[in-house]
N, C-alpha and C positions, 0 to 999 in steps of 0.2 A: 341390216348390214352387220357383219361379224368378222372378226379377225380369224385367220386360219393359217396353219403352216402346211406347206406342200410337202408331203411325205412320199409321193410316188406318182406314177402315171398309169393309165389304163389303156389297153388296146382292144379294139373291137373289130370283128370281121364285117359287121353291118352297122351303119348308123342311120338314124332318121335323116331325111334330106335336109332338114333345117340345121343340122349339126355338121354338115360337110365342111372340111377345112379347119375344124376346131380341134384343139387338144383336150383330152380328158385327164384331169388331175385327181389324185387321191389327196384330200386335205383333212387336217385334224383341227377342228375348231378350238380356239383359245379364248380364255377370259381376257379382260381388259389389261391385265398385267403382262400379257404376251408370253407367259411362261407356263401357265397352268392349263392343261387340256380341259375342254368343256364338251365332253360327249364322245361319240364314236366317229371314226373316219367317214367322210362323205365323198361323193363323186361330184366334181364341179367341172363345168365347161369353161375353157379358157381361150380367149382370143387376144390376150395381151402378151403372151410369151413368158409366163412365169416358169421358174425352174425349181427343182427339188431343193428344199431348205429355205426357200423364200417365204416371207409372210405376205399374205394377200388379204384383200377384203372380198368377202363373198356375200351374195344376197339370194334369197329364195323368192324374190318378187317376180312373178310371171310376166307382168307387163314390161319390165325392163328387159327380160330375156327376149320377148317377142320383138321389142324395138331394136335390140342389139343385133338380132339375126335377120330383121326385116321380113318377118313372117307373121301370119295371123295365128298359127298354132304350132306349138313345139312341146315335146315331152320333157324339156329341160327343167329341173328343179333348182339346182344351184349354179350360179354363174359367178365368175371372177370379175369384179368391177374395178379393182385397183390393186396396185403393188405398193407395199410399204417401203419407204426409203430407208 
């Protein structure tokens, strides 16, 4: 699990069937201080409704992505698992 700031959205013409109805976010990973960037922007799948400027929790755990989408296989690498208050 890692904190990240939502810096934009992504639009696709075709999505994998497991990702239907999900929003694609461009997120910038942050260090624990929530101010310092920690790497390059990533593409994360969101089902929680996060918006630009919000801080979210992301994970690269494939098992949680499969459980969240209710499928056995998905190409999703990063998923939003929480919103910071």
